[in-house]
DRENDO-1510 file (C-alpha; in Angstrom, 1 decimal, always signed):
<recs>
REC; n; res; u; v; w
REC; 1; MET; +14.6; +12.7; +11.3 .
REC; 2; SER; +16.8; +11.8; +8.4 .
REC; 3; LEU; +15.3; +9.4; +5.8 .
REC; 4; VAL; +18.6; +7.6; +5.3 .
REC; 5; LEU; +21.2; +6.0; +7.5 .
REC; 6; SER; +24.9; +5.4; +6.8 .
REC; 7; LEU; +25.4; +1.7; +6.3 .
REC; 8; ALA; +28.6; +2.0; +8.3 .
REC; 9; ALA; +26.5; +3.0; +11.3 .
REC; 10; THR; +24.2; +0.0; +11.1 .
REC; 11; ALA; +24.2; -3.7; +11.1 .
REC; 12; VAL; +22.7; -4.0; +7.7 .
REC; 13; ALA; +24.4; -6.5; +5.4 .
REC; 14; ALA; +25.1; -5.6; +1.9 .
REC; 15; PRO; +24.1; -7.8; -1.0 .
REC; 16; SER; +26.5; -10.8; -1.1 .
REC; 17; GLY; +28.0; -13.2; -3.6 .
REC; 18; PRO; +31.0; -13.0; -6.0 .
REC; 19; VAL; +29.2; -10.8; -8.6 .
REC; 20; ALA; +27.5; -8.6; -6.0 .
REC; 21; ALA; +30.8; -7.9; -4.2 .
REC; 22; GLN; +32.0; -6.2; -7.3 .
REC; 23; CYS; +29.3; -3.6; -7.7 .
REC; 24; PHE; +28.0; -2.4; -4.3 .
REC; 25; ASP; +29.3; +0.2; -1.9 .
REC; 26; GLU; +28.4; -0.4; +1.7 .
REC; 27; SER; +29.1; +3.2; +2.6 .
REC; 28; LEU; +26.2; +4.5; +0.5 .
REC; 29; PRO; +23.1; +5.3; +2.7 .
REC; 30; VAL; +20.0; +3.2; +3.0 .
REC; 31; THR; +16.6; +4.1; +4.5 .
REC; 32; VAL; +15.5; +3.4; +8.0 .
REC; 33; GLU; +12.9; +1.1; +6.5 .
REC; 34; GLU; +15.6; -0.9; +4.7 .
REC; 35; THR; +17.6; -1.4; +7.9 .
REC; 36; ARG; +14.8; -3.6; +9.2 .
REC; 37; LEU; +15.9; -6.2; +6.7 .
REC; 38; GLU; +18.1; -7.3; +9.5 .
REC; 39; ALA; +15.5; -7.1; +12.3 .
REC; 40; ILE; +15.3; -10.4; +14.3 .
REC; 41; PRO; +12.0; -11.3; +16.0 .
REC; 42; GLU; +12.1; -11.5; +19.8 .
REC; 43; GLY; +13.5; -14.9; +20.8 .
REC; 44; GLY; +14.6; -15.6; +17.2 .
REC; 45; THR; +18.1; -16.1; +15.7 .
REC; 46; GLU; +17.5; -15.0; +12.1 .
REC; 47; PRO; +16.0; -11.8; +10.5 .
REC; 48; ALA; +12.3; -12.1; +9.8 .
REC; 49; SER; +12.9; -10.9; +6.3 .
REC; 50; GLN; +15.3; -13.7; +5.5 .
REC; 51; GLN; +13.0; -16.3; +6.9 .
REC; 52; ILE; +10.0; -15.0; +4.9 .
REC; 53; LEU; +12.0; -14.8; +1.7 .
REC; 54; ALA; +13.5; -18.2; +2.0 .
REC; 55; ARG; +10.2; -19.9; +3.0 .
REC; 56; SER; +8.3; -18.3; +0.1 .
REC; 57; GLY; +11.0; -18.8; -2.5 .
REC; 58; PHE; +11.0; -15.1; -3.2 .
REC; 59; ASP; +14.7; -14.9; -2.3 .
REC; 60; ARG; +15.2; -16.1; -5.9 .
REC; 61; PHE; +13.9; -12.8; -7.2 .
REC; 62; VAL; +16.2; -10.8; -5.0 .
REC; 63; ASP; +19.2; -12.9; -6.1 .
REC; 64; GLN; +18.3; -12.5; -9.8 .
REC; 65; PHE; +17.8; -8.8; -9.4 .
REC; 66; ILE; +21.2; -8.3; -7.8 .
REC; 67; THR; +23.0; -10.4; -10.4 .
REC; 68; SER; +21.3; -8.5; -13.2 .
REC; 69; LEU; +22.0; -5.2; -11.7 .
REC; 70; CYS; +25.7; -5.9; -11.4 .
REC; 71; ARG; +25.8; -7.0; -15.1 .
REC; 72; ALA; +24.0; -3.9; -16.4 .
REC; 73; PRO; +26.5; -2.2; -18.8 .
REC; 74; ASN; +24.7; +1.2; -18.9 .
REC; 75; LEU; +21.8; +3.2; -17.5 .
REC; 76; GLN; +19.4; +2.2; -20.3 .
REC; 77; GLN; +20.0; -1.5; -19.7 .
REC; 78; ALA; +19.5; -1.0; -16.0 .
REC; 79; GLU; +16.2; +0.8; -16.5 .
REC; 80; ASN; +15.0; -2.0; -18.8 .
REC; 81; MET; +16.0; -4.6; -16.2 .
REC; 82; VAL; +14.4; -2.8; -13.3 .
REC; 83; ARG; +11.1; -2.4; -15.3 .
REC; 84; THR; +11.1; -6.0; -16.3 .
REC; 85; GLN; +12.0; -7.5; -12.9 .
REC; 86; GLY; +9.8; -5.1; -10.9 .
REC; 87; THR; +6.8; -6.1; -13.0 .
REC; 88; ALA; +7.7; -9.7; -12.8 .
REC; 89; LEU; +7.9; -9.5; -9.0 .
REC; 90; TRP; +4.4; -8.0; -8.8 .
REC; 91; ARG; +3.0; -10.6; -11.2 .
REC; 92; ALA; +4.7; -13.4; -9.2 .
REC; 93; ALA; +3.2; -12.1; -6.0 .
REC; 94; VAL; -0.3; -12.0; -7.5 .
REC; 95; ASP; +0.1; -15.4; -9.0 .
REC; 96; ARG; +1.4; -16.9; -5.7 .
REC; 97; ALA; -1.5; -15.3; -3.8 .
REC; 98; GLN; -4.1; -16.7; -6.2 .
REC; 99; GLY; -2.6; -20.2; -6.4 .
REC; 100; ARG; -1.2; -20.0; -9.9 .
REC; 101; GLY; +2.1; -21.5; -11.1 .
REC; 102; PRO; +4.5; -23.8; -9.4 .
REC; 103; ALA; +4.7; -23.7; -5.6 .
REC; 104; HIS; +7.9; -22.3; -4.1 .
REC; 105; GLY; +8.3; -22.6; -0.3 .
REC; 106; ALA; +5.9; -23.4; +2.4 .
REC; 107; LEU; +4.4; -20.1; +3.4 .
REC; 108; ASP; +0.7; -19.6; +3.1 .
REC; 109; ARG; -0.3; -18.1; -0.2 .
REC; 110; TYR; -2.3; -15.3; +1.6 .
REC; 111; ASP; +1.0; -14.0; +2.9 .
REC; 112; ASP; +1.8; -10.5; +1.6 .
REC; 113; ARG; +5.2; -10.3; +3.3 .
REC; 114; PRO; +7.4; -12.0; +0.6 .
REC; 115; LEU; +6.6; -9.1; -1.9 .
REC; 116; TYR; +7.3; -6.5; +0.8 .
REC; 117; TRP; +10.7; -7.9; +1.8 .
REC; 118; ALA; +11.8; -8.7; -1.7 .
REC; 119; ARG; +11.0; -5.2; -2.9 .
REC; 120; LEU; +12.8; -3.7; +0.1 .
REC; 121; SER; +15.9; -5.9; -0.6 .
REC; 122; MET; +15.9; -4.6; -4.2 .
REC; 123; THR; +15.5; -0.9; -3.3 .
REC; 124; ARG; +18.4; -1.3; -0.8 .
REC; 125; ALA; +20.5; -2.9; -3.6 .
REC; 126; LEU; +19.7; +0.1; -5.9 .
REC; 127; ARG; +20.8; +2.6; -3.2 .
REC; 128; GLN; +24.1; +0.9; -2.7 .
REC; 129; TRP; +24.8; +0.0; -6.3 .
REC; 130; ALA; +28.1; +1.3; -7.6 .
REC; 131; PRO; +28.2; +0.6; -11.3 .
REC; 132; ALA; +31.2; +1.0; -13.5 .
REC; 133; PHE; +29.5; +3.9; -15.3 .
REC; 134; PRO; +28.6; +7.3; -13.8 .
REC; 135; LEU; +25.2; +7.3; -12.0 .
REC; 136; SER; +23.8; +10.6; -10.8 .
REC; 137; ASP; +21.6; +10.9; -7.6 .
REC; 138; GLU; +18.7; +11.8; -9.9 .
REC; 139; ALA; +19.1; +8.7; -12.1 .
REC; 140; ARG; +19.4; +6.5; -9.0 .
REC; 141; ALA; +16.2; +8.0; -7.6 .
REC; 142; GLU; +14.4; +7.4; -10.9 .
REC; 143; LEU; +15.4; +3.7; -10.9 .
REC; 144; ILE; +14.1; +3.3; -7.3 .
REC; 145; LYS; +10.8; +5.0; -8.3 .
REC; 146; LEU; +10.5; +2.7; -11.3 .
REC; 147; LEU; +11.0; -0.3; -9.2 .
REC; 148; GLU; +8.5; +1.0; -6.6 .
REC; 149; TYR; +5.8; +1.6; -9.3 .
REC; 150; THR; +6.3; -1.6; -11.2 .
REC; 151; SER; +6.5; -3.9; -8.1 .
REC; 152; ARG; +3.4; -2.2; -6.6 .
REC; 153; GLY; +1.2; -2.9; -9.6 .
REC; 154; ILE; +0.8; +0.8; -10.5 .
REC; 155; THR; +2.2; +0.4; -14.0 .
REC; 156; SER; +0.3; -2.8; -14.5 .
REC; 157; VAL; -3.3; -1.5; -14.1 .
REC; 158; ASP; -5.0; -2.4; -17.4 .
REC; 159; PHE; -8.8; -2.3; -17.8 .
REC; 160; PRO; -10.8; -3.5; -20.7 .
REC; 161; ALA; -12.4; -0.7; -22.7 .
REC; 162; GLY; -16.0; +0.1; -23.5 .
REC; 163; ALA; -19.5; -0.5; -22.2 .
REC; 164; GLY; -20.7; -3.8; -20.7 .
REC; 165; VAL; -18.0; -4.1; -18.1 .
REC; 166; LYS; -17.5; -2.5; -14.7 .
REC; 167; ARG; -13.9; -1.3; -13.9 .
REC; 168; VAL; -12.9; -1.4; -10.2 .
REC; 169; LEU; -9.6; -0.1; -8.8 .
REC; 170; VAL; -8.6; -0.8; -5.2 .
REC; 171; SER; -5.5; -0.2; -3.1 .
REC; 172; GLY; -3.9; -1.8; -0.1 .
REC; 173; PHE; -0.9; -1.1; +2.1 .
REC; 174; ASP; +2.5; -2.5; +3.0 .
REC; 175; PRO; +3.1; -3.8; +6.6 .
REC; 176; TYR; +3.9; -1.1; +9.1 .
REC; 177; THR; +4.9; -0.5; +12.8 .
REC; 178; LEU; +7.7; -2.9; +12.2 .
REC; 179; ASN; +9.9; -1.4; +14.9 .
REC; 180; GLN; +7.8; -3.2; +17.5 .
REC; 181; GLU; +7.1; -6.3; +15.5 .
REC; 182; PRO; +9.2; -7.3; +12.4 .
REC; 183; ARG; +6.8; -10.1; +11.6 .
REC; 184; ARG; +4.1; -7.7; +10.6 .
REC; 185; SER; +1.8; -8.5; +7.7 .
REC; 186; ASN; -1.0; -6.2; +6.3 .
REC; 187; PRO; -4.3; -7.8; +5.4 .
REC; 188; SER; -5.1; -4.9; +3.1 .
REC; 189; GLY; -2.0; -5.7; +1.0 .
REC; 190; ALA; -2.9; -9.4; +1.1 .
REC; 191; SER; -6.4; -8.5; -0.1 .
REC; 192; ALA; -5.0; -6.4; -3.0 .
REC; 193; LEU; -3.0; -9.5; -4.1 .
REC; 194; GLN; -6.2; -11.6; -4.1 .
REC; 195; LEU; -8.2; -8.9; -5.9 .
REC; 196; ASP; -5.9; -8.0; -8.7 .
REC; 197; GLY; -7.3; -9.4; -12.0 .
REC; 198; LEU; -10.4; -10.7; -10.3 .
REC; 199; LEU; -13.6; -11.0; -12.5 .
REC; 200; ILE; -16.8; -10.6; -10.5 .
REC; 201; LYS; -20.1; -11.6; -12.0 .
REC; 202; THR; -22.9; -9.1; -11.5 .
REC; 203; ASP; -26.5; -8.7; -12.8 .
REC; 204; SER; -25.4; -5.8; -14.9 .
REC; 205; GLY; -22.3; -7.3; -16.4 .
REC; 206; PRO; -18.9; -8.5; -15.2 .
REC; 207; ALA; -16.7; -6.3; -12.9 .
REC; 208; PHE; -13.0; -6.4; -13.6 .
REC; 209; VAL; -10.8; -5.5; -10.6 .
REC; 210; GLN; -7.3; -4.1; -10.6 .
REC; 211; ALA; -5.2; -3.5; -7.4 .
REC; 212; VAL; -2.2; -1.7; -6.2 .
REC; 213; ILE; -0.3; -1.5; -2.9 .
REC; 214; PHE; +0.9; +1.7; -1.3 .
REC; 215; PRO; +4.0; +2.3; +0.9 .
REC; 216; VAL; +3.5; +3.5; +4.4 .
REC; 217; LEU; +5.6; +6.7; +3.8 .
REC; 218; TRP; +4.6; +10.3; +4.1 .
REC; 219; GLY; +7.2; +11.3; +1.5 .
REC; 220; ALA; +5.8; +8.9; -1.1 .
REC; 221; PHE; +2.3; +10.4; -0.6 .
REC; 222; GLU; +3.7; +13.9; -1.0 .
REC; 223; GLU; +5.4; +12.9; -4.2 .
REC; 224; GLY; +2.0; +11.9; -5.6 .
REC; 225; ILE; +1.9; +8.1; -5.5 .
REC; 226; VAL; -1.8; +7.9; -4.7 .
REC; 227; GLU; -2.7; +10.4; -7.5 .
REC; 228; ASP; -0.4; +8.6; -9.9 .
REC; 229; ALA; -2.1; +5.3; -9.2 .
REC; 230; PHE; -5.7; +6.5; -9.4 .
REC; 231; GLY; -5.5; +9.5; -11.7 .
REC; 232; PRO; -5.0; +8.0; -15.1 .
REC; 233; HIS; -8.0; +5.8; -14.5 .
REC; 234; LEU; -10.3; +8.6; -13.3 .
REC; 235; MET; -9.8; +10.5; -16.6 .
REC; 236; GLU; -12.7; +10.4; -19.0 .
REC; 237; GLY; -12.3; +7.7; -21.6 .
REC; 238; PRO; -13.3; +4.2; -22.5 .
REC; 239; ARG; -11.3; +2.7; -19.7 .
REC; 240; GLN; -12.3; +5.0; -16.8 .
REC; 241; VAL; -13.1; +3.3; -13.5 .
REC; 242; ASP; -16.6; +2.8; -12.2 .
REC; 243; LEU; -15.7; +2.2; -8.6 .
REC; 244; MET; -12.6; +2.9; -6.5 .
REC; 245; MET; -11.8; +1.9; -3.0 .
REC; 246; THR; -8.8; +2.4; -0.8 .
REC; 247; ILE; -8.4; -0.3; +1.9 .
REC; 248; SER; -6.3; -0.5; +5.0 .
REC; 249; GLN; -6.0; -2.3; +8.3 .
REC; 250; GLY; -8.2; -1.0; +11.1 .
REC; 251; GLY; -9.6; -2.1; +14.4 .
REC; 252; ALA; -9.9; -5.6; +15.7 .
REC; 253; ARG; -12.7; -7.9; +14.6 .
REC; 254; GLN; -14.6; -5.2; +12.6 .
REC; 255; MET; -15.0; -3.9; +9.1 .
REC; 256; ALA; -15.6; -0.2; +9.0 .
REC; 257; ILE; -16.7; +1.8; +5.9 .
REC; 258; GLU; -15.4; +5.3; +6.5 .
REC; 259; GLN; -18.0; +8.0; +5.9 .
REC; 260; TRP; -15.5; +10.8; +6.1 .
REC; 261; ALA; -11.9; +11.5; +5.2 .
REC; 262; GLY; -10.3; +14.4; +7.0 .
REC; 263; ASN; -7.7; +16.9; +5.7 .
REC; 264; TRP; -5.2; +16.5; +8.5 .
REC; 265; ARG; -2.0; +14.6; +9.2 .
REC; 266; GLY; -1.7; +13.5; +12.8 .
REC; 267; GLY; +2.1; +13.0; +13.0 .
REC; 268; SER; +2.4; +9.3; +13.6 .
REC; 269; LEU; +5.7; +7.8; +12.4 .
REC; 270; ASP; +5.8; +6.1; +9.0 .
REC; 271; ASN; +8.0; +3.2; +8.0 .
REC; 272; ASN; +11.0; +5.6; +7.8 .
REC; 273; ASP; +10.3; +6.8; +11.3 .
REC; 274; VAL; +9.3; +10.2; +9.8 .
REC; 275; SER; +6.5; +12.3; +11.3 .
REC; 276; SER; +4.3; +14.8; +9.5 .
REC; 277; GLN; +1.6; +17.0; +10.9 .
REC; 278; GLY; -0.7; +19.5; +9.3 .
REC; 279; MET; -3.0; +19.8; +6.3 .
REC; 280; ILE; -2.6; +17.2; +3.6 .
REC; 281; PRO; -0.2; +18.7; +0.9 .
REC; 282; LEU; -1.4; +19.2; -2.6 .
REC; 283; ALA; -0.2; +16.8; -5.3 .
REC; 284; ALA; +1.9; +18.2; -8.1 .
REC; 285; ASN; +0.9; +17.5; -11.7 .
REC; 286; TRP; -2.7; +16.6; -10.8 .
REC; 287; PRO; -5.9; +18.8; -10.6 .
REC; 288; GLN; -7.0; +19.8; -7.1 .
REC; 289; THR; -10.3; +21.0; -5.7 .
REC; 290; PRO; -10.4; +24.9; -6.0 .
REC; 291; GLU; -10.5; +25.4; -2.2 .
REC; 292; PRO; -9.1; +23.1; +0.5 .
REC; 293; THR; -11.9; +20.9; +1.8 .
REC; 294; TRP; -11.7; +19.8; +5.4 .
REC; 295; PHE; -13.8; +16.7; +4.9 .
REC; 296; ILE; -14.7; +14.5; +1.9 .
REC; 297; GLU; -17.6; +12.1; +2.2 .
REC; 298; THR; -17.7; +8.6; +0.8 .
REC; 299; THR; -19.8; +7.8; -2.2 .
REC; 300; LEU; -19.4; +4.0; -1.8 .
REC; 301; PRO; -22.6; +1.9; -1.8 .
REC; 302; TYR; -22.1; +1.3; +1.9 .
REC; 303; GLN; -25.7; +0.0; +2.6 .
REC; 304; ALA; -25.3; -2.7; -0.1 .
REC; 305; MET; -22.0; -3.6; +1.4 .
REC; 306; ILE; -23.5; -3.8; +4.9 .
REC; 307; ASP; -26.5; -5.8; +3.7 .
REC; 308; ALA; -24.4; -8.3; +1.8 .
REC; 309; GLY; -24.2; -10.4; +4.9 .
REC; 310; THR; -20.4; -11.1; +4.7 .
REC; 311; GLY; -18.5; -12.5; +7.7 .
REC; 312; PRO; -17.1; -13.3; +10.1 .
REC; 313; TRP; -16.7; -9.6; +11.2 .
REC; 314; PRO; -19.5; -7.0; +11.5 .
REC; 315; VAL; -19.6; -4.4; +8.8 .
REC; 316; PHE; -20.8; -0.8; +9.6 .
REC; 317; LEU; -20.6; +2.8; +8.5 .
REC; 318; ASN; -18.3; +4.8; +10.7 .
REC; 319; THR; -19.7; +8.3; +11.0 .
REC; 320; ARG; -17.3; +9.5; +13.7 .
REC; 321; VAL; -14.8; +12.3; +13.1 .
REC; 322; ARG; -12.6; +14.6; +15.2 .
REC; 323; VAL; -12.4; +18.3; +14.8 .
REC; 324; TRP; -10.3; +21.2; +16.2 .
REC; 325; PRO; -12.0; +23.3; +18.9 .
REC; 326; ASP; -11.3; +26.5; +17.0 .
REC; 327; PRO; -11.6; +26.0; +13.2 .
REC; 328; SER; -9.7; +29.2; +12.6 .
REC; 329; ASN; -6.7; +27.9; +14.5 .
REC; 330; PRO; -6.3; +24.2; +13.5 .
REC; 331; GLY; -3.6; +22.3; +15.3 .
REC; 332; VAL; -4.2; +24.0; +18.6 .
REC; 333; GLY; -6.0; +22.5; +21.5 .
REC; 334; SER; -7.5; +19.1; +22.1 .
REC; 335; CYS; -9.6; +17.5; +19.3 .
REC; 336; ILE; -13.4; +17.1; +19.8 .
REC; 337; THR; -15.1; +13.9; +18.7 .
REC; 338; ARG; -18.3; +14.2; +16.7 .
REC; 339; GLU; -20.2; +10.9; +16.5 .
REC; 340; ASP; -22.5; +12.2; +13.8 .
REC; 341; GLY; -19.9; +13.5; +11.4 .
REC; 342; PRO; -18.6; +17.1; +10.9 .
REC; 343; HIS; -20.7; +20.1; +11.4 .
REC; 344; PRO; -20.7; +23.1; +9.1 .
REC; 345; GLY; -17.4; +25.1; +9.5 .
REC; 346; ASP; -15.6; +22.3; +11.3 .
REC; 347; ALA; -11.8; +21.9; +10.7 .
REC; 348; ALA; -10.6; +18.4; +10.5 .
REC; 349; CYS; -8.4; +16.9; +13.2 .
REC; 350; ALA; -9.1; +13.3; +11.9 .
REC; 351; GLY; -11.4; +11.5; +9.5 .
REC; 352; GLY; -13.3; +8.5; +10.6 .
REC; 353; GLY; -10.3; +6.3; +10.2 .
REC; 354; GLY; -7.9; +8.7; +12.0 .
REC; 355; ASN; -5.3; +11.0; +10.6 .
REC; 356; TYR; -2.6; +8.5; +9.3 .
REC; 357; LEU; -1.9; +7.4; +5.8 .
REC; 358; SER; -5.1; +5.3; +5.5 .
REC; 359; ASN; -7.2; +8.4; +5.9 .
REC; 360; GLU; -4.9; +10.2; +3.5 .
REC; 361; SER; -5.3; +7.5; +0.8 .
REC; 362; MET; -9.0; +8.1; +0.9 .
REC; 363; TYR; -8.7; +11.9; +1.0 .
REC; 364; ARG; -6.2; +12.1; -1.8 .
REC; 365; SER; -7.9; +9.7; -4.2 .
REC; 366; ASN; -11.3; +11.4; -3.6 .
REC; 367; ARG; -9.9; +14.9; -3.7 .
REC; 368; LEU; -8.7; +14.0; -7.2 .
REC; 369; ARG; -12.0; +12.3; -8.1 .
REC; 370; LEU; -13.8; +15.6; -7.3 .
REC; 371; ALA; -11.3; +17.7; -9.1 .
REC; 372; LEU; -11.7; +15.7; -12.2 .
REC; 373; GLY; -15.5; +16.1; -12.1 .
REC; 374; ARG; -16.3; +12.5; -11.1 .
REC; 375; HIS; -18.8; +13.5; -8.4 .
REC; 376; ASP; -21.1; +10.5; -8.7 .
REC; 377; LEU; -18.3; +7.9; -9.0 .
REC; 378; PRO; -18.4; +5.5; -6.0 .
REC; 379; GLY; -15.3; +6.0; -4.0 .
REC; 380; GLY; -14.2; +5.7; -0.4 .
REC; 381; HIS; -12.3; +3.7; +2.2 .
REC; 382; LEU; -12.7; +0.4; +3.9 .
REC; 383; HIS; -10.9; -0.3; +7.2 .
REC; 384; ILE; -10.6; -4.1; +7.6 .
REC; 385; ALA; -9.9; -6.1; +10.7 .
REC; 386; SER; -6.5; -6.2; +12.2 .
REC; 387; LEU; -4.3; -9.3; +12.6 .
REC; 388; VAL; -3.5; -11.4; +15.6 .
REC; 389; TYR; +0.1; -12.8; +15.6 .
REC; 390; PRO; +1.6; -16.1; +16.8 .
REC; 391; GLU; +2.0; -16.3; +20.5 .
REC; 392; ASP; +5.5; -17.7; +20.0 .
REC; 393; ARG; +7.2; -14.4; +19.3 .
REC; 394; ALA; +10.0; -16.1; +17.4 .
REC; 395; ALA; +7.5; -17.8; +15.0 .
REC; 396; ILE; +7.0; -16.2; +11.6 .
REC; 397; THR; +3.6; -17.9; +11.2 .
REC; 398; ASP; +1.3; -20.5; +12.6 .
REC; 399; PRO; -2.0; -22.0; +11.6 .
REC; 400; VAL; -4.1; -19.7; +13.7 .
REC; 401; PHE; -2.5; -16.6; +12.3 .
REC; 402; GLU; -2.9; -17.9; +8.8 .
REC; 403; GLU; -6.6; -18.8; +9.3 .
REC; 404; TYR; -7.3; -15.3; +10.8 .
REC; 405; ARG; -5.7; -13.5; +7.9 .
REC; 406; LYS; -7.5; -15.7; +5.4 .
REC; 407; ALA; -10.9; -14.9; +7.0 .
REC; 408; ILE; -10.2; -11.1; +6.9 .
REC; 409; VAL; -9.0; -11.2; +3.3 .
REC; 410; ASP; -11.9; -13.4; +2.1 .
REC; 411; GLN; -14.4; -11.0; +3.7 .
REC; 412; THR; -12.6; -8.0; +2.2 .
REC; 413; VAL; -12.9; -9.6; -1.3 .
REC; 414; ALA; -16.6; -10.3; -0.6 .
REC; 415; LEU; -17.2; -6.7; +0.4 .
REC; 416; VAL; -15.5; -5.4; -2.8 .
REC; 417; ALA; -17.7; -7.8; -4.8 .
REC; 418; ALA; -20.8; -6.5; -3.0 .
REC; 419; ALA; -19.8; -2.9; -3.9 .
REC; 420; ALA; -19.2; -3.9; -7.5 .
REC; 421; ARG; -22.6; -5.6; -7.7 .
REC; 422; ALA; -24.3; -2.4; -6.4 .
REC; 423; VAL; -22.8; -0.2; -9.2 .
REC; 424; ARG; -25.0; +0.2; -12.2 .
</recs>
């Protein structure tokens, strides 16, 4: 399926206002994901994105971005503006999540959706931007990538150097499966916003946490966003990480530490309604393990995380995987479940957490860890409890939804802290 849709064929509204009207071309294509900016919840009258942006005050960042984009006199100024405002959007989301700065809007501070919809509004604006100066497709794509990396925290990761401090890098995800439910939040993204910049006291020194949020897009993973986020901090040096953890939303009312990541894509649709199936592609520009590895095992201190006594949900090590019946012919036949993990010679059909992008985030980050020789570095994946949405399908939020998300996020933070305390 095509990644882009012609705006003329959709109901998506272009950026508006007297300045915006002068510099946007509604005929330029937008992505499937960006069309959901106009998705209205069942029984509602206004797009979920507009409600979330207005009720969080994050519509001001979108308005400022559009105005600044239309005033950019050349590509260099546009790049500077995108870098500055993308970084500012990430910082504002972290500050809002952690209760810093003036309050804007009434949405709960644990809500990750203002960042998601603001970023998506900005990428749509960049796709439809028609500046007075020539803009190549390549230059437009680089501007969009710059906005993605700055507003996801990837360019902001900054660890203190030297001994005496532990460095922890974690990742979360955007909301997903929004075709069925445009109100979606993702507790892993909300956890990342709570964790970024957190200082954890441990018996062997402070642990400093940095966080990023990944898109739910096969294409972005193929282009190396996971490796770009983790790679620079896995390299040997005074700021190399001591613990890394990818985090995503999993099953209801449980916290699963995945023992195994599997080298297989299962084909589920991403946020652009794109499917991908087969072995996980290699990442350009980053070292890879010499031979394709069907499974990679966690090195997280999972027993310490389990024994930490966090709640409200049970924490366990998930040893289950799925394998192909004939390892010489992967992709053919029905997958076999192995409760005790892979057997020698098995070909992966799914890791413990499945064969979607959560599994791939663990596989890619740890494949790179191994390729860089960090065999003893604690690394792995945590699947956290899924959310329960308001019964009123027109409601963007309600107290029960907010309390549920807060409980999940707070336990996730506690589990990251338990892992950090176990690292020596």
